[in-house]
N, C-alpha and C positions, 0 to 999 in steps of 0.2 A: 194272246198275251206275251209270248216270246217274241212274235213280229212287232209288237208294240215298244216292248222294251228295247230292241235293237234299233227301232228309228229313232227313241228317246236318246238312246247311245251316240246313235251316229250325228245327230241334230247336236247333241252337247258337245262332240268331239269338233265337229265344224264350227260351231260357235267359239269353242277354246281356241281351235286354229287361226280362227279369225281375228280375235282379240289378240294372240300371240304375234300374229303378223302386222296387225294394226300398231301395236306397240314397238316392233321392230323398225317400222316405217316413221314411226313420232319420234324414235331415239336417233334414227339416222337423220332426220329433218334438224333435230334439236344440236346434234353433233354438228353438222353443215352450217347451221346458222352461228352457234358458238366460235366454230374454225373461221367463219368469214369475218365475224366481229374481232376476233384476235387478229387475223391478218390485217383488218383495217388499222387497229390501233397500232400494230407494229410499224406499219408504211408511214402513219401520222406521226408516230416517235421518230423515225428516221428521218422524215421528210421535215420535220420541223428543227431537230437537233441538227442539220445540215443544211443551213440556208443557202439558197441559191445565190450566185454572184450574177445571174444573167439579168441586169436590170434594165426594165422596160421604158423607164421614164428618167427623165434627167430633171434637176431642179429648175422650177421656173420662179423669176424673181418676184413675179407679181403673187405668188403664194407667200413671200416673206412680207411683202408691202401689205397684203391683206392679213397677216399675223399681228403684224406692228400696229394696223389700223385697228384690230379688235382691242389690242392691249391699251391704246389711246384711249378707245371709247368706254372701257372698264376700268380706266386708271390701275392697270397692271404693267409692270416692267418685266420684259424678257430679254434675257441676256444670253448674247452670242457664246456658247459654252462648247464649241466643236474644236478639241484641241489640236487638230490637224489644219483647220481653216485659221484658226488664230495664230498657230507657228507660221503658216506661210504669210500670213497678211503682216505679222509682226516684224519678219525678216525682209519683207518687201514693201513696206508701208507706201515707200516712196514712187512705187511705181502704180499709175492710175491713168488709165486711156478713157474718155468719155464716151458713155456707149457701149463699153466692152466689160462683160461679166468675167473680171479676172480671177477672184479668189471664190466666191459663193458658189459659182456655177460647177466648180471642179470638185466637188464634195462626190465622194463614193458612197452611195446610200443616203440615209436621211441626214438632214442638215440638223444640228442639235443644238437648242436653246435650254435655258434653265429658267425656273420661275420658282418662288418661294411657296411652300405649302399653304400658309397664311395668306398669301393673295390668293390663291385658287379655293381656299376654304372661304375666304371672306368677299370674293367678287365673284360669285356665281354667273353674272352676267357676261363673263369672260366666255365661258365655254357655250353660252347662249348664242353669243354674238359670232363666235367662230362657226358655227352651226348656220347662222343666218348669212354668213359670207361665202357659203359654199363646201366648207370643211366637213369632210366625214371624220369624226372623233372617237378616236379609240383610248380607253381610260383602263390603265393596269392598277392594281394595288399589290401590296406587299402581303404576305402570310399573315402579318399583322393586322391589317385592314388600312395600313396607310396607302393613299393614293403616290405612285411613285413615279409613273411614267405616262405620257399622253403622246399618241400620234395623230397625227393631221394630215389627210389625204384630200387633195384638190385638184389641180391639172396636173403637176409634176410629181416628182418623187416625194414620198412623205416629209414631214417635218417634225421633229422629235423633240418634246419637251421633257428635260428631267426635272422631278419636283425634290427641291431641296429642303429639309427639314431642320429647323433650328434645334440644336440641342442643347439646353444650359447645363453647366456642370457646377459641382459643389466646390470648385476652386475661386476664391476670390479674386485671384491674379487674372483670372481667364475669363473672356467674353463668351466662350461656350464654341461650338463649331456646327458645321454644316454636315447634314447626313443624306447620303443618296442610297436608297434601297436598290437592291437587285431587280432586274425585269423577269418576273413571273407572272403567270395568269394563264386562264383557261385555253385549251388548245384553238378555240375557234378565233379568240382574240389574236393569238399569237400567229395564226394563220392569215390574218389579214395583212399583218406588216413584214413578215418573214421574208417574203422574196425580195424585199429592198435593203437586206442586211447582208452584208459580208460574214463570213464566218468568225474572222477575227473580232469585228464590231460585235457580233453578237455574242462571244465570250466575254467582251468586254464589259456589255451590258448586264450581263448575269452575275457582276461582282456588286457586293456592298461597297461603298467608298464613303470617306469622310474628308472633308475640305476644312482649311481654316477659313473664318470669316474673311471676307475680300470687299474692298470698294468697288466702285465701277466708274466708267467714264463715257461719254457719247463720242462716237467717230463714225465718220462716212466711209462706207466699204461698199465699192461696186456701184456708187450713187445711191445706196441706201443707209439711212441714218439708223446705227445701231448703237446699244449698248453692249460695252465690253470690260473685262475686268481691268481696272486701273494699271496694274503691273502683270503684264501679260506672262513674262518671263517666270516670275514667282507662280502664278497661276499654273503655269505647264509643269513646273516642277514638282508643285503640290499634288498635281492629277496624276503624274508618273508614279506618285508614291501614295495614293490615295485608298488601296485596297483595306478594307476594313473587315474585321472577323468577330462577330458579336459573340459573346460568352453564351456558351450553351445552357439555359436555365434548365432543360429536361435532365442534362446529365447532373447538374447541381443538385436538383431536386431529387433525384434518386442517391447519390451520394449523401445527403442529408438525412433521407430518410433510413438508410442503412447504417450510417455509422455515427453520425453527429449526436453527442450527449448533450445535456444542458451545459451550456459554458458557465465557467464561474465567474465573479466579478473580475478577477484580475486577467482572465482570458479576454475579456470585453474592453478593459482598459489597454491591454497590450495591442488589442487590432485597431482601436481608434488612434493610438500613439503611430502604430506603424502606419496608417492610413493617413495622418497629417505629415509623417515624413516623407511618404511618397510625394504627396502634392508639394512640400517645400523643395525637394531634390528636383521634381518637375519643372519647378518655375526657375529655379537657378540654372540647370541645364538648357533650358529653354532659352533664357536670356545668353547663354555662352554658346547658342546655336550647336549644341551638341545632342546628337539624336542617341537615345538609350532603349532599352527595353527592358521589360519584366524577365528576371532570370531566375533559375535554381527554384527555391521554394516557393518564393514569390509567384512564379509562371505557373508552379503545379498549382498552387492554392487557385490561381484565376482559371487556368484549364479544366481543373478537376470540381472545384466548388463554387466558383465564381466569388471566392473570397479570401481572406487572408488567414493561413493557418495558424492559429492560436497558438500552437506549442512551438511555432518555428523560432520565436525570439529575436528574429532580425529580418531586414530588408534586402533583397538582391536585386542589383540592376546590372544590365551589361552593357558595354560600350565599345565599339571598334576602336582599336587601338590609333587608328588613322586620325580619329576625331579627338584623340586625347589633347587636353591643353593644360600646361601647368597652374592657370588661374583658376581651375577647379578646386584646389585646396584653398587658396586664398578667399574665393568667394564664398564658398561652403563655411569656411570659420568666421566671415564677417555677419553671418548670419545664423551665429551658434551652434553649427555644426563643427564638432571639435574631432580633428583628426586624432586617432588613437592607435593607427598601424599604417604602416606603408611596406608593402612586401614588392619585391622585383624592381625592375626598371624599363623605362619606355622600350627598349628593344626585346624584352624577356620576361613574360609573367607578371606584368605590372597589375597590382591590387591596392585600392584604397579602401580603409576602414574608417567610419565617422560614427559619433554617438550623441543622440541628442535625447535627453527625457528617459534615459536608461534604455533605449532602443537603439540597436547597430545596425547602420547601413553600410553594406559592403558594394564597391562598385568594382567590378570584375570587367577587365580589358581582353578583348578577344583578337586572336591573330588568324590570319588566312595562311594555309598551308597547303597547296594542292587543291583537292576537292573536300578538305575538311577545314574545319574552324575550331580553335581551341583558346581556352582561357587557364592560367597556370595559379598554383598553389605554393605555399612555401610553409615549412613546418619551422618555426621561429627556434625551437631548441636545438635543433639539429642541423639545421640549413638545407634539409631534404625538399627538393622541387618535384612538383607534381603537375600533372598534365591533364585537362579533361577534354576529350576530343567528341566533337558533334559533327554530323554531317553538314554540307554547307546549307545555308538558309539564307532566306529574305525576310524583310520585316513589314510585318503589317499594323494597322491600326487597331485598336480596341477602346471599348469603355469598360473600366475596371472601378466600380465604386463610385461612379460618376466622375472619373477622372480619364480623359483622353490621353491614352498611352499606347507604346507599340508592344508587340510581340513577336517572336518569331511566326511567320507565316504557316511554317511547316511543325506547328505547336506539337503535334502528338510526337512525330519524330525526335523532336527535340527532348521532350519529356522521356521517350523511351530511352535516349541516349543516357541521361542522368539518373534514372530512377529505375529503368528496366522494365520489363513486359507487367510487373507488379504494381505500376504505379497508382491503381486506382485505390489500392488498399494503403491506409493511413499506417506510418510506421512513427512511433515517437522516439526509438533510439537510431542514432545515426552518425557516423563518423566520417567526416569529411574526407580521410584520406583512404578508406578502404571501401566504405559502403557503395559510393556510384560506380556502377559497371564500365563507365568511361573513363575512370581514373587509371592513370599509367605513371609510374615513376620515371622522373626525368632529370635525373642525376642530383648533385649537391652543389651549392654555390660555394666558391672557393673562398677561403678564410678572408683572404686580402678584402673581397668585395663585400663582405657581411655587413659593415657597418653603413653600408651604402643601401643594401637591398634587405636589410631587416632593420627596421625603424619601429621601436614601441615608444610611446607617449605615455606618460602618467596623466590622467585627468580626474 
């Protein structure tokens, strides 16, 4: 009996040891597999985020001709959209040597064309025809499901098609604008094209962009009949300033869920009036060719909740002082915006305030000083001057309540400078002299100048 028990105990121990040993081995195998997968993903991420510049192919003009042939067969217009090539051709269009590829063949990486999303949607034969002509077609879509970029590989380096989406606006004076979505997509798609893209081009393709609508013309470049923007200089300027920042709908949704209460009819009326005022100011400033951006509380409303702050009771826009034109006052008053206050002067702390339909519009003028940018404020009663200091910023396009307007590209840094780290929490009580963390006292206007720098008008 004892021997039988010992055998069973020994068998049990051996079995358990085997099971534990098998578990250890299985754990090691799983650990190795997971480690290899992680290493592979890390390598792929680094590889894809650092495009190689060792191009193995150069452009073949026949690829361009076949792209145009597919367009003709499908009644699709492809527009030369490469800013580097367009700039070189525009400055040297008088140079032409028969049989020599002077411009197109000097592209570094893919040669870029544009096509509208409507044509790509309505002319499915276009992509089929490209495949019939020997192109490998790689399509990218945005996170919203919009077709954004198409890469075509045949004999030489790829051809790149940017897909332009027409965005209508709710501004009766505007024809809308063209939206280009950032390049994003599954790693295997990116891997097919990344080796032909320089790091700089890669970073440029990952930007959302917005363009003014433009006309086109036909021109022969390197012996090829191409369609190009009618006004290349204007297009190149537009392209340099085309960076687009979409409003963060997720953040706005969270803010509204956490803080937004039912709006009163008065709040709704104010927001509608403020929206109309922004639209009118945009039309007038655009006509005067004066760039502006959403500033102060209007910028906070855009960034935090994609909306106008109901209790702000005014509209705030920023303009660089270099873009100031005295005609602003004349043109605004012609259109019913009455000047109610003028503070400062062009060389120091200029600010204009207008009013329409009980809503105030403040135009703040910004001055560059070293690595900072500031705008001024003046207390009418005492003549005290204030300075609001921001870190240097650049401007990007956005769409705010169906209006194409600019905001600081470094939006959160701009907001933090003006409202501090607690910018996300709504504050209904605000003192323009002491509440902003970037406010600085900046002296007092001399008595002799006050009639010039403090102008208040009865309306």
